[in-house]
PyMOL commands that place a pseudoatom at each C-alpha (Angstrom):
pseudoatom trace, name=CA, resn=MET, resi=1, chain=A, elem=C, hetatm=0, pos=[133.327, 74.808, 116.735]
pseudoatom trace, name=CA, resn=SER, resi=2, chain=A, elem=C, hetatm=0, pos=[135.233, 76.781, 114.199]
pseudoatom trace, name=CA, resn=ASP, resi=3, chain=A, elem=C, hetatm=0, pos=[134.404, 80.221, 112.925]
pseudoatom trace, name=CA, resn=TRP, resi=4, chain=A, elem=C, hetatm=0, pos=[134.101, 78.688, 109.461]
pseudoatom trace, name=CA, resn=SER, resi=5, chain=A, elem=C, hetatm=0, pos=[131.424, 76.215, 110.626]
pseudoatom trace, name=CA, resn=GLN, resi=6, chain=A, elem=C, hetatm=0, pos=[129.443, 78.965, 112.313]
pseudoatom trace, name=CA, resn=ALA, resi=7, chain=A, elem=C, hetatm=0, pos=[129.644, 81.212, 109.291]
pseudoatom trace, name=CA, resn=LYS, resi=8, chain=A, elem=C, hetatm=0, pos=[128.740, 78.422, 106.959]
pseudoatom trace, name=CA, resn=ALA, resi=9, chain=A, elem=C, hetatm=0, pos=[125.711, 77.417, 109.074]
pseudoatom trace, name=CA, resn=ARG, resi=10, chain=A, elem=C, hetatm=0, pos=[124.433, 81.042, 109.079]
pseudoatom trace, name=CA, resn=GLU, resi=11, chain=A, elem=C, hetatm=0, pos=[125.006, 81.325, 105.301]
pseudoatom trace, name=CA, resn=VAL, resi=12, chain=A, elem=C, hetatm=0, pos=[123.002, 78.211, 104.526]
pseudoatom trace, name=CA, resn=ILE, resi=13, chain=A, elem=C, hetatm=0, pos=[120.195, 79.314, 106.875]
pseudoatom trace, name=CA, resn=GLU, resi=14, chain=A, elem=C, hetatm=0, pos=[120.118, 82.835, 105.469]
pseudoatom trace, name=CA, resn=ARG, resi=15, chain=A, elem=C, hetatm=0, pos=[119.930, 81.295, 101.900]
pseudoatom trace, name=CA, resn=GLN, resi=16, chain=A, elem=C, hetatm=0, pos=[116.892, 79.209, 102.929]
pseudoatom trace, name=CA, resn=ILE, resi=17, chain=A, elem=C, hetatm=0, pos=[115.202, 82.302, 104.417]
pseudoatom trace, name=CA, resn=THR, resi=18, chain=A, elem=C, hetatm=0, pos=[115.807, 84.154, 101.186]
pseudoatom trace, name=CA, resn=LEU, resi=19, chain=A, elem=C, hetatm=0, pos=[114.476, 81.304, 99.141]
pseudoatom trace, name=CA, resn=ASN, resi=20, chain=A, elem=C, hetatm=0, pos=[111.246, 81.341, 101.197]
pseudoatom trace, name=CA, resn=SER, resi=21, chain=A, elem=C, hetatm=0, pos=[110.851, 84.964, 100.407]
pseudoatom trace, name=CA, resn=ILE, resi=22, chain=A, elem=C, hetatm=0, pos=[110.452, 84.174, 96.678]
pseudoatom trace, name=CA, resn=SER, resi=23, chain=A, elem=C, hetatm=0, pos=[108.972, 80.723, 96.791]
pseudoatom trace, name=CA, resn=LEU, resi=24, chain=A, elem=C, hetatm=0, pos=[105.564, 79.802, 95.344]
pseudoatom trace, name=CA, resn=ALA, resi=25, chain=A, elem=C, hetatm=0, pos=[105.098, 77.503, 98.236]
pseudoatom trace, name=CA, resn=PRO, resi=26, chain=A, elem=C, hetatm=0, pos=[106.882, 79.020, 101.273]
pseudoatom trace, name=CA, resn=ASP, resi=27, chain=A, elem=C, hetatm=0, pos=[107.415, 76.621, 104.128]
pseudoatom trace, name=CA, resn=ALA, resi=28, chain=A, elem=C, hetatm=0, pos=[109.364, 77.183, 107.280]
pseudoatom trace, name=CA, resn=GLU, resi=29, chain=A, elem=C, hetatm=0, pos=[109.747, 73.471, 108.273]
pseudoatom trace, name=CA, resn=ARG, resi=30, chain=A, elem=C, hetatm=0, pos=[112.992, 72.631, 106.470]
pseudoatom trace, name=CA, resn=CYS, resi=31, chain=A, elem=C, hetatm=0, pos=[114.680, 75.821, 107.541]
pseudoatom trace, name=CA, resn=GLU, resi=32, chain=A, elem=C, hetatm=0, pos=[113.433, 75.430, 111.129]
pseudoatom trace, name=CA, resn=GLY, resi=33, chain=A, elem=C, hetatm=0, pos=[115.187, 72.075, 111.150]
pseudoatom trace, name=CA, resn=MET, resi=34, chain=A, elem=C, hetatm=0, pos=[118.357, 73.611, 109.947]
pseudoatom trace, name=CA, resn=ILE, resi=35, chain=A, elem=C, hetatm=0, pos=[118.230, 76.305, 112.599]
pseudoatom trace, name=CA, resn=GLN, resi=36, chain=A, elem=C, hetatm=0, pos=[117.558, 73.746, 115.370]
pseudoatom trace, name=CA, resn=MET, resi=37, chain=A, elem=C, hetatm=0, pos=[120.394, 71.464, 114.135]
pseudoatom trace, name=CA, resn=ALA, resi=38, chain=A, elem=C, hetatm=0, pos=[122.894, 74.347, 114.043]
pseudoatom trace, name=CA, resn=TYR, resi=39, chain=A, elem=C, hetatm=0, pos=[121.776, 75.410, 117.541]
pseudoatom trace, name=CA, resn=ALA, resi=40, chain=A, elem=C, hetatm=0, pos=[122.112, 71.816, 118.838]
pseudoatom trace, name=CA, resn=LEU, resi=41, chain=A, elem=C, hetatm=0, pos=[125.648, 71.600, 117.403]
pseudoatom trace, name=CA, resn=GLY, resi=42, chain=A, elem=C, hetatm=0, pos=[126.636, 74.825, 119.097]
pseudoatom trace, name=CA, resn=LEU, resi=43, chain=A, elem=C, hetatm=0, pos=[126.872, 76.789, 115.857]
pseudoatom trace, name=CA, resn=LEU, resi=44, chain=A, elem=C, hetatm=0, pos=[124.294, 79.391, 116.918]
pseudoatom trace, name=CA, resn=THR, resi=45, chain=A, elem=C, hetatm=0, pos=[123.812, 81.311, 120.137]
pseudoatom trace, name=CA, resn=ASP, resi=46, chain=A, elem=C, hetatm=0, pos=[120.476, 81.568, 121.912]
pseudoatom trace, name=CA, resn=GLN, resi=47, chain=A, elem=C, hetatm=0, pos=[120.039, 85.039, 120.478]
pseudoatom trace, name=CA, resn=GLU, resi=48, chain=A, elem=C, hetatm=0, pos=[120.824, 83.883, 116.918]
pseudoatom trace, name=CA, resn=LEU, resi=49, chain=A, elem=C, hetatm=0, pos=[118.361, 81.012, 117.340]
pseudoatom trace, name=CA, resn=GLN, resi=50, chain=A, elem=C, hetatm=0, pos=[115.629, 83.407, 118.306]
pseudoatom trace, name=CA, resn=SER, resi=51, chain=A, elem=C, hetatm=0, pos=[116.524, 86.009, 115.674]
pseudoatom trace, name=CA, resn=LEU, resi=52, chain=A, elem=C, hetatm=0, pos=[116.749, 83.541, 112.815]
pseudoatom trace, name=CA, resn=THR, resi=53, chain=A, elem=C, hetatm=0, pos=[113.526, 81.784, 113.811]
pseudoatom trace, name=CA, resn=ASP, resi=54, chain=A, elem=C, hetatm=0, pos=[111.690, 85.080, 114.020]
pseudoatom trace, name=CA, resn=ARG, resi=55, chain=A, elem=C, hetatm=0, pos=[113.037, 86.248, 110.635]
pseudoatom trace, name=CA, resn=LEU, resi=56, chain=A, elem=C, hetatm=0, pos=[112.056, 82.936, 109.010]
pseudoatom trace, name=CA, resn=ASN, resi=57, chain=A, elem=C, hetatm=0, pos=[108.517, 82.986, 110.399]
pseudoatom trace, name=CA, resn=ASP, resi=58, chain=A, elem=C, hetatm=0, pos=[108.068, 86.680, 109.413]
pseudoatom trace, name=CA, resn=THR, resi=59, chain=A, elem=C, hetatm=0, pos=[109.356, 85.941, 105.906]
pseudoatom trace, name=CA, resn=VAL, resi=60, chain=A, elem=C, hetatm=0, pos=[107.097, 82.944, 105.426]
pseudoatom trace, name=CA, resn=ARG, resi=61, chain=A, elem=C, hetatm=0, pos=[104.103, 84.845, 106.754]
pseudoatom trace, name=CA, resn=ALA, resi=62, chain=A, elem=C, hetatm=0, pos=[104.779, 87.871, 104.506]
pseudoatom trace, name=CA, resn=ARG, resi=63, chain=A, elem=C, hetatm=0, pos=[105.285, 85.746, 101.446]
pseudoatom trace, name=CA, resn=ARG, resi=64, chain=A, elem=C, hetatm=0, pos=[102.087, 83.778, 102.004]
pseudoatom trace, name=CA, resn=LYS, resi=65, chain=A, elem=C, hetatm=0, pos=[100.217, 86.996, 102.436]
pseudoatom trace, name=CA, resn=GLN, resi=66, chain=A, elem=C, hetatm=0, pos=[101.670, 88.331, 99.213]
pseudoatom trace, name=CA, resn=LEU, resi=67, chain=A, elem=C, hetatm=0, pos=[100.655, 85.230, 97.319]
pseudoatom trace, name=CA, resn=ARG, resi=68, chain=A, elem=C, hetatm=0, pos=[97.215, 85.278, 98.833]
pseudoatom trace, name=CA, resn=ASN, resi=69, chain=A, elem=C, hetatm=0, pos=[96.768, 88.947, 97.872]
pseudoatom trace, name=CA, resn=ASN, resi=70, chain=A, elem=C, hetatm=0, pos=[97.898, 88.215, 94.337]
pseudoatom trace, name=CA, resn=GLN, resi=71, chain=A, elem=C, hetatm=0, pos=[95.502, 85.298, 94.058]
pseudoatom trace, name=CA, resn=ASN, resi=72, chain=A, elem=C, hetatm=0, pos=[92.587, 87.350, 95.389]
pseudoatom trace, name=CA, resn=ALA, resi=73, chain=A, elem=C, hetatm=0, pos=[93.389, 90.217, 92.970]
pseudoatom trace, name=CA, resn=ALA, resi=74, chain=A, elem=C, hetatm=0, pos=[93.488, 87.744, 90.124]
pseudoatom trace, name=CA, resn=LEU, resi=75, chain=A, elem=C, hetatm=0, pos=[90.151, 86.303, 91.096]
pseudoatom trace, name=CA, resn=LEU, resi=76, chain=A, elem=C, hetatm=0, pos=[88.693, 89.835, 91.137]
pseudoatom trace, name=CA, resn=GLY, resi=77, chain=A, elem=C, hetatm=0, pos=[90.248, 90.645, 87.761]
pseudoatom trace, name=CA, resn=LEU, resi=78, chain=A, elem=C, hetatm=0, pos=[92.509, 93.312, 89.213]
pseudoatom trace, name=CA, resn=ALA, resi=79, chain=A, elem=C, hetatm=0, pos=[96.055, 93.877, 87.935]
pseudoatom trace, name=CA, resn=VAL, resi=80, chain=A, elem=C, hetatm=0, pos=[98.469, 91.614, 89.826]
pseudoatom trace, name=CA, resn=PRO, resi=81, chain=A, elem=C, hetatm=0, pos=[102.006, 92.824, 90.601]
pseudoatom trace, name=CA, resn=HIS, resi=82, chain=A, elem=C, hetatm=0, pos=[104.656, 90.269, 89.777]
pseudoatom trace, name=CA, resn=ALA, resi=83, chain=A, elem=C, hetatm=0, pos=[105.290, 88.011, 92.835]
for i in range(1, 83): cmd.bond("trace and resi %d" % i, "trace and resi %d" % (i + 1))
show_as sticks, trace
zoom trace
């Protein structure tokens, strides 16, 4: 595969990870599919597969925690930082 294809695959995946970090409904499923497809096409190495999957899962977990904390604070009448 070409360097351009590999770079473009990583760019699209990175963009999806970033979008999950600000989403009101973070979901790893679509991005996991992108990562798996890029790996199957030989655009990612084993190490990149693991690294991107870990980053995605950490991002989704952190964003869900942030949204949950904001919702709990709102229920308790506390000041909620902007999400």
